[in-house]
C-alpha positions, 0 to 999 in steps of 0.5 A: 791782451794788447800783445795778443791782438797786435800779433793776431792782426799781424798774422792776418796781414801775413795770411792775406797773401797765402794763396787765397785768391778767388776765395770769399769767406761765408763765415767768420767764427770768433771762438777758440775759448772765451772771446767775450773776456775781451774788451770791445776796443780790442774786438773792434780792432780785430773785426775792422782788420778782418773786413779790411784784409779778407773778402767776406761775403756781404751775407756772411755768418759772423759768430762769436762764442760766449761764456755766460759768466763773461758777457754783458748787455753792453758787450752784446750791443757792441758786438751787433754794431761790429757786424756780429750776427750770430752768437753761440752760448756755452750753456752746457747745462741749466742745472747748477750741480751739473755745471759744478761737475763740469767745472764751469764758472757760470751758473744756470741763472747766468745762462738764462740771463745771457740768453735773455740779453742776447734776444733783447740786444737784437740777436736773431740767430742764437745757438746754445750748447748742451752736454748730456750723459753726465754721471747720475743724470736721469732721463727726466733731467735731460728732458728738462734740460731740453725743455729749458733750452727750447723755452728761449727759442734758440735757432740752433742747439748743439747736444754733445754726449760727455766723452772722457778723454785720456789724460784729462783730469776728469778721465783720471777722476773716473779711473780713481773711482771718484764717479761712475760713468753713465751706462751706454744704454742710458746715454743712447736713450738720451741721444734718442730723446734729444732727437725726438724732442727737438724734432717734435719742436721743429728742429732738424737733426742735421748732424749727429750733435747738431739741431737747427730750427731751419735750413737757414740756421744750420751752422755755415761754419761747421758745414765748412769743416764737414764738407771739405771746404777751405778755411783759415785759422788765426791765433794760437793752436788755430788750424787752416786748410787749403785742400789738400794741405792742413797747417797748425799754429803753435799752441803756446800764446807766448811762442805765438806772440814771439814768432809773430814779433820776430817776423816768422810764421806761427805755423808749426806743422804742415800735413798734406793729405794723401788720397786715402786720407781724404777719402777717410775724412769724406766717409767719416764726416759724411756719415756724421751728417743726416744727408749722408754721402752722395755717391755722385759727389764721392765718385766725382771727387775720388774717381771711385765707384762708392757702391762697388767699394763699400757694397758689403758694408752698405748691405750689412748695415742696411739689413741691421737698420743702421743705414738707409741706402738708395740710388742717390746715396746712403745715410745713417738711421738714428740707431746708426748714428749711435754706432757711427764710430764703429760703422765708419771704422768698418767703411774706412777699413775697406779704403 
């Protein structure tokens, strides 16, 4: 860990001169795994260097991800003193059987205790993550998960549908018949239930998987990704984006430390997005958000008439009640959000 922290601080010094003139950071996000396993003395060094090296807004959202299995009251108090003002806790489920299926190291009681402690230690901006659509999960069980989450009065809830990526152990287990995936119909019911239950309790469904208790508690960090804003990643496998260039660091901790020690950049790949790629991202990410795509913003950025480019798809999906279009822009309905991948794909085919 000392070697990693030394390398991370050295990368910050390298990045200080990387074309960031005029930028001010509205978000600092400490994630990428389980940062709460780190001792406070290391976290203190990291945060001190962040504020010393980069122009961070005085009212910036400063978030740390937390695993319920590796967090204590002392740590939470230390995080508050370091300037961290938002915490996102990887609850995933309040059901121990679900956690066992997901291979999580914490229990449901660990999650409850972490949420209580975060509140006790003065965190007002608390987010939590849930996963649904697990094999054998019932709609009533999912409602209980949402009710459990709401009982802690979080300011943000992320609800992710389980996806089984090829090449992962869980995907292999499914292919071997170890379990049967939940039907798409029931997954859709769970998605709609989350939107309905959380909206009824004052949360805005502002992105397919994200819900906020107010406009102020919508994730600043995530919206940066979704809205083509520049960002800088630090550490192994971190990505950075200075439009239109995206870079990625080496994903091996050993190689990352080795490169930094030798005075070399940890960047392993660089991609310059062409105009079409940028348009694809704008459409795909725009359709994930409840605000949708603003015609004027799209036309100003790409010098393209959005309606002229996509009128056939807009008319078709509007007729099918998957999309709402007006004179300002277009956005997916709740039913459309369930079809976002395929709808976005059809738009993208016309670019």
